[in-house]
C-alpha positions as CSV (number, residue, x, y, z in Angstrom):
1,X,117.3,178.4,85.9
2,X,115.3,175.9,88.0
3,X,115.8,176.0,91.7
4,X,114.9,174.0,94.8
5,X,115.2,175.1,98.5
6,X,115.7,172.0,100.7
7,X,114.7,174.0,103.8
8,X,111.5,175.8,102.6
9,X,110.0,173.8,99.6
10,X,107.2,171.4,100.5
11,X,108.0,167.7,101.1
12,X,105.6,165.1,99.7
13,X,104.2,162.6,102.1
14,X,102.6,159.4,100.9
15,X,99.6,158.4,103.2
16,X,100.0,154.8,102.1
17,X,103.5,154.4,103.6
18,X,103.5,152.2,106.7
19,X,104.3,153.5,110.1
20,X,108.0,153.5,110.5
21,X,108.5,154.8,107.0
22,X,106.3,157.9,107.0
23,X,108.8,160.5,105.9
24,X,108.5,163.3,103.4
25,X,110.5,163.4,100.2
26,X,111.7,166.2,97.9
27,X,113.2,165.2,94.6
28,X,115.9,167.9,94.4
29,X,117.3,166.4,91.1
30,X,113.8,166.5,89.5
31,X,113.1,170.0,90.7
32,X,116.3,171.4,89.0
33,X,115.9,169.0,86.0
34,X,119.1,167.1,86.8
35,X,119.8,163.9,84.9
36,X,123.2,162.6,85.8
37,X,123.0,162.7,89.6
38,X,120.0,161.5,91.7
39,X,119.5,163.9,94.7
40,X,116.7,163.3,97.2
41,X,116.0,165.1,100.4
42,X,114.0,163.4,103.2
43,X,112.2,165.0,106.1
44,X,111.9,162.4,108.9
45,X,109.5,162.8,111.8
46,X,110.5,161.1,115.0
47,X,110.8,157.2,114.8
48,X,110.5,157.2,111.0
49,X,113.0,155.8,108.4
50,X,113.9,156.7,104.9
51,X,113.5,153.1,103.6
52,X,114.2,149.5,104.6
53,X,117.7,148.2,105.1
54,X,119.2,147.8,101.6
55,X,122.2,148.1,99.4
56,X,122.6,149.2,95.8
57,X,125.1,148.7,93.0
58,X,125.9,152.5,92.9
59,X,127.8,154.4,95.6
60,X,125.4,156.5,97.7
61,X,126.2,159.5,99.9
62,X,124.3,160.9,102.8
63,X,124.5,164.4,104.5
64,X,122.5,165.3,107.6
65,X,121.0,168.8,106.9
66,X,119.0,169.2,110.2
67,X,118.7,167.2,113.4
68,X,120.3,163.8,114.0
69,X,119.7,160.3,112.6
70,X,120.9,156.8,113.3
71,X,122.4,154.9,110.4
72,X,122.4,151.1,110.4
73,X,125.2,149.5,108.4
74,X,126.8,146.0,108.4
75,X,129.2,147.3,111.1
76,X,126.3,148.3,113.4
77,X,124.5,151.5,114.2
78,X,126.0,155.0,114.3
79,X,124.5,158.4,115.2
80,X,125.1,161.2,112.7
81,X,124.4,164.9,113.5
82,X,123.8,168.0,111.4
83,X,126.6,168.6,108.9
84,X,128.0,165.1,109.0
85,X,128.4,163.2,105.7
86,X,129.1,159.6,104.9
87,X,129.2,157.3,101.9
88,X,127.9,153.8,101.3
89,X,130.0,151.7,99.0
90,X,128.6,149.5,96.2
91,X,127.2,146.1,97.1
92,X,126.6,144.4,100.5
93,X,129.3,146.4,102.3
94,X,127.2,149.5,101.6
95,X,123.9,148.2,103.1
96,X,122.2,150.9,105.2
97,X,119.0,152.2,106.8
98,X,118.5,155.8,108.0
99,X,116.2,156.4,111.0
100,X,115.3,159.4,113.1
101,X,115.5,158.3,116.8
102,X,115.7,161.9,118.1
103,X,113.0,164.0,119.6
104,X,112.7,166.4,116.6
105,X,112.3,166.3,112.8
106,X,115.5,165.5,110.9
107,X,116.4,166.2,107.3
108,X,118.9,164.3,105.2
109,X,120.1,164.5,101.6
110,X,121.1,161.4,99.7
111,X,122.8,161.4,96.4
112,X,124.2,158.9,93.9
113,X,124.5,158.4,90.1
114,X,121.2,158.3,88.2
115,X,122.0,155.2,86.1
116,X,119.1,153.0,85.0
117,X,118.1,150.4,85.6
118,X,118.9,150.7,89.3
119,X,119.0,147.6,91.5
120,X,118.5,147.5,95.2
121,X,118.8,144.4,97.4
122,X,116.8,144.2,100.7
123,X,118.6,141.5,102.8
124,X,116.2,141.6,105.8
125,X,113.2,140.6,103.5
126,X,115.2,138.7,100.9
127,X,114.0,141.0,98.0
128,X,115.5,142.5,95.0
129,X,114.0,145.7,93.4
130,X,114.7,146.8,89.8
131,X,113.7,150.4,88.9
132,X,113.6,152.3,85.7
133,X,112.2,155.7,84.9
134,X,108.8,154.1,84.0
135,X,108.7,150.8,85.9
136,X,109.5,149.2,89.3
137,X,109.7,145.4,89.9
138,X,110.2,143.8,93.3
139,X,111.0,140.1,93.6
140,X,111.7,137.8,96.4
141,X,115.1,136.1,95.8
142,X,114.0,132.7,97.0
143,X,110.9,132.6,94.7
144,X,112.4,134.3,91.6
145,X,115.6,132.2,91.3
146,X,115.9,130.7,87.8
147,X,118.9,129.4,85.9
148,X,120.8,131.8,83.5
149,X,119.5,130.0,80.4
150,X,116.0,129.4,81.6
151,X,113.5,130.4,78.9
152,X,116.3,130.6,76.3
153,X,117.2,127.0,75.5
154,X,114.1,125.1,76.7
155,X,115.6,124.9,80.3
156,X,113.0,125.9,82.9
157,X,114.5,125.1,86.3
158,X,117.0,126.8,88.7
159,X,120.6,126.2,88.2
């Protein structure tokens, strides 16, 4: 049986992440070979965030494992502490950003379904990301807008 320990297993840090997003990640689902549920754990140093403000088309859940974080949603910002759990609904109402504004490392676990492709919308930067197991595409909404039939019936412009 495959196992993961979210408190003692090493977190992977990506040196190319910009300041403000330099957290460590642990793919709990990958470590235990899970396929139906996506579970990731993040270790957030002070003043770092999990990812930019975004929403998805799958419900997501967050539980604070250690420390405290601030969660930005369309309703504003809220502080969550160790043991607290919340969910983010599908679509714009579920937009969120998780940041550690405390004075110590925080750890959070996030989970959702593992359906593919997954789509995330980043309202602050007007982007849409589409991710599959093998590919990731990021588009700016204003530049990538085309009509539904563009390329299918000889139509090339936006609708």
